[in-house]
C-alpha positions as CSV (number, residue, x, y, z in Angstrom):
1,X,-51.5,-147.5,-47.7
2,X,-50.3,-149.1,-51.0
3,X,-46.7,-148.4,-51.8
4,X,-44.8,-148.7,-55.0
5,X,-41.7,-150.9,-55.2
6,X,-40.5,-152.7,-58.3
7,X,-36.8,-153.4,-58.5
8,X,-35.0,-155.4,-61.2
9,X,-31.6,-156.8,-60.7
10,X,-29.3,-159.6,-61.9
11,X,-28.1,-162.6,-59.9
12,X,-24.5,-163.1,-61.0
13,X,-21.6,-165.4,-60.1
14,X,-19.4,-162.3,-60.1
15,X,-20.9,-161.4,-56.7
16,X,-20.7,-165.0,-55.4
17,X,-24.4,-165.7,-56.1
18,X,-26.0,-169.0,-57.0
19,X,-29.2,-169.4,-58.9
20,X,-30.0,-172.6,-57.1
21,X,-29.4,-171.0,-53.7
22,X,-31.6,-168.0,-54.6
23,X,-34.4,-170.2,-55.8
24,X,-34.3,-172.3,-52.6
25,X,-34.5,-169.2,-50.4
26,X,-37.3,-167.6,-52.3
27,X,-39.4,-170.7,-52.6
28,X,-38.7,-172.0,-49.1
29,X,-37.6,-175.3,-50.4
30,X,-34.6,-177.6,-50.0
31,X,-32.4,-177.5,-53.2
32,X,-29.0,-178.9,-54.0
33,X,-26.6,-177.0,-56.2
34,X,-25.1,-179.8,-58.3
35,X,-22.3,-177.7,-59.6
36,X,-21.0,-176.9,-56.2
37,X,-22.3,-179.9,-54.4
38,X,-24.0,-177.7,-51.8
39,X,-27.5,-178.2,-50.3
40,X,-29.6,-175.1,-49.5
41,X,-32.4,-175.8,-47.1
42,X,-35.0,-173.1,-46.4
43,X,-37.9,-175.3,-45.5
44,X,-38.3,-173.7,-42.1
45,X,-39.3,-170.3,-43.7
46,X,-42.8,-169.6,-42.6
47,X,-43.7,-166.5,-44.6
48,X,-44.1,-168.2,-48.0
49,X,-47.6,-167.6,-49.3
50,X,-47.4,-169.1,-52.7
51,X,-44.9,-170.5,-55.2
52,X,-45.1,-171.7,-58.8
53,X,-43.2,-171.9,-62.1
54,X,-44.8,-170.2,-65.0
55,X,-43.4,-171.0,-68.5
56,X,-44.2,-170.6,-72.2
57,X,-46.2,-173.4,-73.9
58,X,-43.1,-174.8,-75.7
59,X,-41.1,-175.2,-72.4
60,X,-39.7,-178.8,-71.9
61,X,-41.3,-180.6,-68.9
62,X,-38.1,-181.0,-67.0
63,X,-37.8,-177.2,-66.7
64,X,-41.0,-177.1,-64.7
65,X,-39.1,-178.7,-61.8
66,X,-37.5,-176.0,-59.7
67,X,-34.3,-178.0,-58.9
68,X,-33.8,-179.2,-62.5
69,X,-34.5,-175.7,-63.9
70,X,-31.9,-173.8,-61.9
71,X,-29.3,-176.5,-62.0
72,X,-29.9,-176.5,-65.8
73,X,-29.2,-172.7,-65.8
74,X,-26.0,-173.2,-63.8
75,X,-24.9,-175.9,-66.2
76,X,-25.5,-173.7,-69.3
77,X,-23.3,-170.9,-67.9
78,X,-19.5,-171.5,-68.2
79,X,-18.0,-168.1,-67.2
80,X,-17.0,-167.5,-63.6
81,X,-18.7,-164.1,-63.8
82,X,-21.8,-165.3,-65.6
83,X,-25.2,-163.7,-65.2
84,X,-27.5,-166.4,-64.1
85,X,-30.9,-165.0,-63.7
86,X,-32.9,-161.7,-63.5
87,X,-34.9,-161.0,-60.5
88,X,-37.9,-158.7,-60.2
89,X,-38.9,-157.9,-56.7
90,X,-42.3,-156.1,-56.2
91,X,-44.3,-154.9,-53.2
92,X,-47.9,-156.1,-53.2
93,X,-50.8,-153.8,-52.0
94,X,-51.7,-154.5,-48.4
95,X,-55.3,-153.7,-49.3
96,X,-55.6,-156.9,-51.4
97,X,-56.3,-160.3,-50.1
98,X,-54.1,-163.3,-50.7
99,X,-56.0,-164.6,-53.7
100,X,-56.2,-161.1,-55.3
101,X,-52.5,-160.7,-54.8
102,X,-51.8,-164.0,-56.4
103,X,-54.0,-163.2,-59.4
104,X,-52.3,-159.8,-59.7
105,X,-48.8,-161.2,-59.9
106,X,-49.7,-164.0,-62.2
107,X,-51.4,-161.6,-64.7
108,X,-48.4,-159.3,-64.6
109,X,-45.8,-162.0,-65.0
110,X,-47.7,-163.8,-67.8
111,X,-48.2,-160.6,-69.9
112,X,-44.7,-159.1,-69.6
113,X,-42.3,-162.0,-69.1
114,X,-43.7,-165.4,-70.0
115,X,-45.2,-164.1,-73.2
116,X,-41.7,-163.0,-74.2
117,X,-40.2,-166.4,-73.8
118,X,-38.9,-166.3,-70.3
119,X,-39.5,-168.9,-67.6
120,X,-40.6,-167.3,-64.3
121,X,-40.1,-168.8,-60.8
122,X,-42.7,-166.9,-58.7
123,X,-42.7,-166.8,-54.9
124,X,-45.1,-164.7,-52.8
125,X,-44.0,-163.8,-49.3
126,X,-46.1,-162.2,-46.6
127,X,-43.2,-160.3,-45.1
128,X,-43.0,-157.3,-42.8
129,X,-41.6,-153.8,-43.2
130,X,-39.2,-152.2,-40.8
131,X,-42.1,-150.5,-39.0
132,X,-43.5,-153.9,-38.1
133,X,-46.4,-153.8,-40.4
134,X,-47.2,-156.6,-42.9
135,X,-45.6,-156.0,-46.3
136,X,-46.5,-158.7,-48.8
137,X,-44.2,-158.9,-51.7
138,X,-43.2,-161.2,-54.6
139,X,-39.9,-162.5,-56.0
140,X,-39.9,-163.4,-59.7
141,X,-36.7,-165.1,-60.9
142,X,-36.4,-165.1,-64.7
143,X,-34.3,-167.1,-67.1
144,X,-32.1,-165.1,-69.5
145,X,-31.6,-167.5,-72.4
146,X,-33.9,-168.4,-75.2
147,X,-35.5,-171.8,-75.3
148,X,-34.3,-174.1,-78.1
149,X,-35.8,-177.6,-78.3
150,X,-35.0,-179.4,-75.0
151,X,-32.5,-176.9,-73.7
152,X,-31.3,-173.3,-73.5
153,X,-30.0,-171.3,-76.4
154,X,-28.2,-168.0,-76.5
155,X,-28.6,-165.1,-74.1
156,X,-31.4,-162.8,-75.3
157,X,-29.8,-159.3,-75.2
158,X,-33.1,-157.6,-76.1
159,X,-34.3,-158.4,-72.6
160,X,-31.5,-156.2,-71.2
161,X,-32.7,-152.9,-72.9
162,X,-33.3,-150.1,-70.5
163,X,-36.6,-149.2,-72.1
164,X,-37.8,-152.7,-71.2
165,X,-36.9,-152.0,-67.6
166,X,-38.9,-148.8,-67.6
167,X,-41.8,-150.5,-69.3
168,X,-41.9,-153.3,-66.7
169,X,-41.8,-150.8,-63.8
170,X,-44.6,-148.7,-65.3
171,X,-46.6,-151.8,-66.2
172,X,-46.5,-153.0,-62.6
173,X,-48.2,-149.8,-61.4
174,X,-50.9,-150.2,-64.1
175,X,-51.6,-153.8,-63.1
176,X,-51.7,-153.0,-59.4
177,X,-53.9,-150.0,-59.8
178,X,-56.4,-151.9,-61.8
179,X,-56.5,-154.6,-59.1
180,X,-57.1,-152.0,-56.5
181,X,-59.9,-150.5,-58.5
182,X,-61.5,-153.9,-59.0
183,X,-61.3,-154.5,-55.3
184,X,-63.0,-151.2,-54.6
185,X,-60.1,-149.3,-53.1
186,X,-59.2,-145.7,-53.8
187,X,-55.4,-146.1,-53.2
188,X,-53.1,-146.0,-56.2
189,X,-49.4,-146.4,-56.8
190,X,-47.1,-144.6,-59.2
191,X,-43.8,-145.8,-60.7
192,X,-42.4,-142.3,-61.0
193,X,-40.2,-140.7,-58.4
194,X,-41.8,-138.3,-55.9
195,X,-40.0,-135.4,-57.7
196,X,-41.4,-136.3,-61.1
197,X,-44.9,-136.9,-59.6
198,X,-44.8,-133.5,-57.9
199,X,-43.7,-131.8,-61.1
200,X,-46.5,-133.4,-63.0
201,X,-49.0,-132.2,-60.3
202,X,-47.6,-128.7,-60.6
203,X,-48.0,-128.7,-64.4
204,X,-51.6,-129.7,-64.2
205,X,-52.3,-127.1,-61.4
206,X,-53.1,-129.7,-58.7
207,X,-51.7,-127.7,-55.7
208,X,-53.1,-130.1,-53.1
209,X,-51.5,-133.1,-54.7
210,X,-48.3,-131.3,-55.2
211,X,-48.2,-130.5,-51.5
212,X,-49.0,-134.1,-50.5
213,X,-46.0,-135.3,-52.7
214,X,-43.6,-133.0,-50.8
215,X,-43.0,-135.7,-48.3
216,X,-39.6,-137.1,-47.5
217,X,-38.8,-140.4,-49.4
218,X,-38.3,-143.5,-47.3
219,X,-34.9,-145.1,-47.6
220,X,-34.5,-148.7,-48.3
221,X,-33.9,-151.0,-45.3
222,X,-31.8,-154.1,-46.0
223,X,-33.4,-157.5,-45.3
224,X,-30.8,-158.2,-42.6
225,X,-32.0,-155.1,-40.7
226,X,-35.6,-156.0,-41.2
227,X,-34.9,-159.5,-39.8
228,X,-33.2,-157.9,-36.8
229,X,-36.1,-155.5,-36.2
230,X,-38.5,-158.4,-36.3
231,X,-36.5,-160.0,-33.5
232,X,-36.8,-156.8,-31.4
233,X,-33.3,-155.6,-32.2
234,X,-33.2,-151.8,-33.0
235,X,-31.1,-151.0,-36.0
236,X,-29.7,-147.7,-37.3
237,X,-31.5,-148.1,-40.6
238,X,-34.7,-148.9,-38.8
239,X,-34.3,-145.7,-36.7
240,X,-33.7,-143.7,-39.8
241,X,-36.9,-145.0,-41.5
242,X,-38.9,-144.4,-38.4
243,X,-37.6,-140.9,-38.2
244,X,-38.7,-140.2,-41.8
245,X,-42.1,-141.7,-41.1
246,X,-42.5,-139.5,-38.0
247,X,-41.6,-136.4,-40.0
248,X,-43.9,-137.2,-42.8
249,X,-46.7,-137.9,-40.3
250,X,-46.1,-134.6,-38.7
251,X,-46.2,-132.8,-42.1
252,X,-49.4,-134.5,-43.0
253,X,-51.0,-133.5,-39.7
254,X,-49.9,-129.9,-39.9
255,X,-51.0,-129.7,-43.5
256,X,-54.4,-131.0,-42.6
257,X,-54.7,-128.5,-39.7
258,X,-53.8,-125.7,-42.1
259,X,-56.4,-126.9,-44.6
260,X,-59.1,-127.1,-41.9
261,X,-58.2,-123.6,-40.6
262,X,-58.3,-122.2,-44.2
263,X,-61.7,-123.8,-44.7
264,X,-63.0,-122.2,-41.4
265,X,-61.7,-118.8,-42.4
266,X,-63.3,-119.0,-45.8
267,X,-66.6,-120.1,-44.2
268,X,-66.4,-117.2,-41.8
269,X,-65.8,-114.7,-44.6
270,X,-68.7,-116.1,-46.5
271,X,-70.9,-115.6,-43.4
272,X,-69.7,-112.0,-43.0
273,X,-70.6,-111.4,-46.6
274,X,-74.0,-112.8,-46.3
275,X,-74.7,-110.8,-43.1
276,X,-73.6,-107.6,-44.8
277,X,-76.0,-108.3,-47.7
278,X,-78.8,-108.9,-45.2
279,X,-78.0,-105.6,-43.4
280,X,-77.9,-103.7,-46.7
281,X,-81.3,-105.2,-47.8
282,X,-82.8,-104.3,-44.4
283,X,-81.7,-100.6,-44.9
284,X,-83.2,-100.5,-48.3
285,X,-86.5,-102.0,-47.0
286,X,-86.6,-99.4,-44.2
287,X,-85.9,-96.5,-46.6
288,X,-88.7,-97.7,-48.8
289,X,-91.0,-97.9,-45.8
290,X,-90.1,-94.4,-44.6
291,X,-91.3,-92.9,-47.9
292,X,-94.5,-94.9,-47.7
293,X,-97.5,-92.9,-49.1
294,X,-95.3,-89.9,-49.8
295,X,-93.9,-91.7,-52.8
296,X,-96.4,-90.0,-55.2
297,X,-95.8,-86.6,-53.6
298,X,-92.1,-87.1,-54.0
299,X,-92.6,-87.9,-57.7
300,X,-94.7,-84.8,-58.3
301,X,-92.2,-82.6,-56.5
302,X,-89.4,-84.0,-58.7
303,X,-91.5,-83.3,-61.9
304,X,-92.1,-79.7,-60.8
305,X,-88.5,-79.2,-60.0
306,X,-87.5,-80.5,-63.4
307,X,-90.1,-78.2,-65.2
308,X,-88.8,-75.2,-63.3
309,X,-85.2,-76.0,-64.2
310,X,-86.2,-76.2,-67.9
311,X,-87.9,-72.8,-67.8
312,X,-84.9,-71.3,-66.1
313,X,-82.7,-72.6,-69.0
314,X,-85.0,-71.0,-71.5
315,X,-85.1,-67.7,-69.7
316,X,-81.3,-67.5,-69.7
317,X,-81.3,-67.7,-73.5
318,X,-84.0,-65.0,-74.0
319,X,-83.1,-61.3,-74.9
320,X,-83.3,-58.4,-72.5
321,X,-86.9,-57.1,-71.9
322,X,-87.9,-54.2,-74.3
323,X,-90.1,-51.1,-73.9
324,X,-93.7,-51.0,-75.1
325,X,-92.8,-48.7,-78.1
326,X,-90.1,-51.1,-79.1
327,X,-92.4,-54.0,-78.9
328,X,-95.0,-52.2,-81.1
329,X,-92.4,-51.2,-83.6
330,X,-91.1,-54.7,-83.7
331,X,-94.6,-56.0,-84.4
332,X,-95.1,-53.3,-87.1
333,X,-91.7,-54.3,-88.6
334,X,-92.8,-57.8,-88.7
335,X,-95.7,-56.8,-91.0
336,X,-93.5,-55.4,-93.7
337,X,-90.5,-53.1,-94.5
338,X,-92.5,-50.0,-95.8
339,X,-94.6,-49.6,-92.7
340,X,-91.5,-49.8,-90.5
341,X,-89.8,-47.0,-92.5
342,X,-92.9,-44.8,-92.3
343,X,-93.0,-45.1,-88.6
344,X,-89.3,-44.2,-88.3
345,X,-89.9,-41.1,-90.4
346,X,-92.8,-40.0,-88.2
347,X,-90.6,-40.4,-85.1
348,X,-87.9,-38.3,-86.7
349,X,-90.4,-35.5,-87.5
350,X,-91.6,-35.5,-83.9
351,X,-88.0,-35.1,-82.6
352,X,-87.4,-32.2,-85.0
353,X,-90.5,-30.4,-83.8
354,X,-89.4,-30.8,-80.2
355,X,-86.0,-29.3,-81.0
356,X,-87.6,-26.2,-82.7
357,X,-89.8,-25.5,-79.7
358,X,-86.7,-25.5,-77.5
359,X,-85.1,-22.8,-79.6
360,X,-88.1,-20.5,-79.5
361,X,-88.0,-20.5,-75.7
């Protein structure tokens, strides 16, 4: 898979470096350091895929010659601890072919370095990583002084700003991802640390991506160790990286197994739910069939029961039953107050007569 690597460092005399020696190694050529009178011959290097010097339009012709360019840089620097060149080292996507990789690097270098006035000495190497797989990469050596007429001017301090460094790193990811997309690949790279990427995934609610980014970062293996590993010599740093790769591989496998199991559980639960719905519908269908032609009778019985209940409610609210005389009196009373009073007087006389007869006896 495509990996992100973009490092920016300075080649300095303070660490015993030589711009001419660095250029000879990266280009796989034979160059002589005129200041030190030392020849650096790397013509036997077999992993050089492409090399070229890219420069602004106003660049003098002599600077397009690799030997004259870097000897000119050495001559322009007087201090024994002088910074000679800036180097950008970038890993190239394995998914891209040689021509696509070359076009990718040229576009990136032209836009972000040459357009700013720097001369770039570009070398593409096929290379191999510590795990033995091919790891194409590029070395870009950059001048650090402005161009003035036919020579070099002052050091351009603006090119040292930390925000430029971050911009170059982010820009490389953008260029590489566009190249991968054009080539029809889904792989993408990211200039941010795994921690920052994981935090971003958490903030946007992408739990799966957050989990994937929980892998252990690979440590950097020095070129000397890589060279030894390619010769079949096991190194401690190589073992460390292989251990990290094995642990990450195991995490990926276990995570995938967990995802597969979760998917099967979810599918099973959906199946159980569908089956329960089918059973419930079957019971409803059987119940409906059981009523069959009795459905109308059932409705009639329910209406009768309801009517009976309503009558019962009315009867509870009705007064106690009265005698026939009381009902007659009530009806008479309804006809008018005078008739009611006359009837009451007649009843009183009848009671008086009954009492008199009782005394006579």
